[in-house]
C-alpha positions, -999 to +999 in steps of 0.1 A: -038+408+695-048+426+664-011+429+655-006+392+660-036+383+638-024+407+611+011+392+612-004+357+609-025+367+578+006+382+561+026+351+567-001+329+552-003+352+522+034+350+516+033+312+519+004+309+494+020+333+469+052+314+471+035+281+465+015+291+434+046+296+412+058+262+422+025+246+414+023+264+381+058+254+372+050+218+380+020+217+355+027+204+320+006+205+288+003+170+273+016+169+236-004+151+209+030+141+194+050+111+204+084+101+191+090+068+174+120+051+189+120+018+170+136+019+135+125-014+119+091-029+112+075-060+096+039-061+083+015-089+073-013-075+051-043-085+031-068-067+009-082-064-026-069-054-060-089-042-090-068-043-122-072-031-158-074-059-183-064-041-215-081-034-248-091-070-254-097-079-218-073-108-214-052-093-186-054-103-149-085-088-132-069-087-098-086-102-067-077-108-031-041-099-022-020-109+007+017-103+015+045-092+036+064-060+040+097-049+057+106-014+065+135+005+081+136+042+090+164+062+075+164+098+088+137+123+094+106+115+074+123+090+051+120+052+053+129+024+029+106-006+024+105-039+006+072-056-003+060-089-018+023-093-027+003-121-041-029-115-060-052-145-062-077-138-090-088-146-125-084-135-161-106-141-192-093-163-220-100-144-252-100-156-288-096-127-314-109-149-342-143-152-327-171-125-331-165-093-312-193-100-287-183-136-281-146-136-278-143-149-242-140-187-243-134-193-206-116-182-175-082-189-161-067-185-126-042-157-121-015-157-093+000-123-101+030-117-078+047-083-072+081-077-056+092-041-052+112-016-032+096+016-019+105+050-004+081+061+023+077+098+031+060+104+065+039+136+071+049+137+108+085+126+105+097+103+132+067+111+154+030+102+156+001+126+161-024+110+185-009+077+174-013+084+137+015+085+112+002+094+076+026+089+047+031+085+009+050+057-008+067+055-042+082+023-055+093+001-084+099-036-090+087-066-110+055-085-115+050-121-128+023-147-129+033-183-121-001-198-128-002-225-154-022-223-186-059-233-181-080-257-200-096-228-217-062-216-230-059-250-248-089-240-270-069-211-285-043-211-313-007-209-299-003-173-310-035-162-293-026-174-258-019-145-234+013-148-212+019-121-186+056-128-184+078-107-161+071-070-162+085-038-147+060-024-122+057+011-108+036+021-078+026+050-056-001+057-030-010+071+004-014+053+037-016+057+075-003+038+105-019+039+139+003+028+169-016+009+195+015+003+216+052+010+213+057-022+192+023-029+177+005-009+150-023-012+124-016+001+089-039+008+059-026+015+023-040+025-010-018+018-040-018+026-077+002+000-098+013+003-134+025-025-157+024-035-193+004-063-210+021-079-241-004-085-269-004-120-283+008-120-319-024-136-331-043-104-323-023-086-350-033-110-378-045-086-406-072-110-417-090-104-384-096-068-393-086-055-358-073-019-362-042-004-345-032-034-325-003-023-303+025-048-293+019-039-256-001-015-235+001+000-200-027-008-176-033+002-140-044-016-108-058-001-077-052-018-043-066-014-008-048-033+020-047-034+057-023-052+081-007-056+114+027-041+121+054-052+145+081-026+153+115-031+170 
């Protein structure tokens, strides 16, 4: 009887020892990384822009921004994007012939529009980490302001009126995308934009006594945007 019990215990031990490797082999450690299968995306975004107005303060100040963006993944961490943004803001109407502390004669609406192409460099490549995909973007394009001259502009001499025109624009900045599902994500961006402001010729009139008036000057604008992303 003792021999039978001993044989039974040994058989149970062998069964258990054989089962444990199988159970251990069946266990998997979940990875914080997930692969991104979809290669294209479209984004609707909105936010705020704070822009430099130049030495004399007549440039667009920025304002609320909204726009659209399209992107396609190339290979590894690289993606190509196209973006169009619309800044709904204001600018001061400035007269150089008035006293230095009283040169602003009014305010005008600004509808600054930017269209650019960008290269996006992802920190995690074609994957997300806990759903997050941080990145840097670099781009260039054009900016223009289709807003019509204001009533305040009519108070100035013709050579004092500021016209934004069409300007080359460079931009760069960081961002992050969080994937809620396979096809839907939320994205936040911070961007630094650079463009030139052309100085109205009236500001260079030597009788005004303004020193070292440049024909144009570079100014920057800082933007913060967030939007919803659809990937396919």
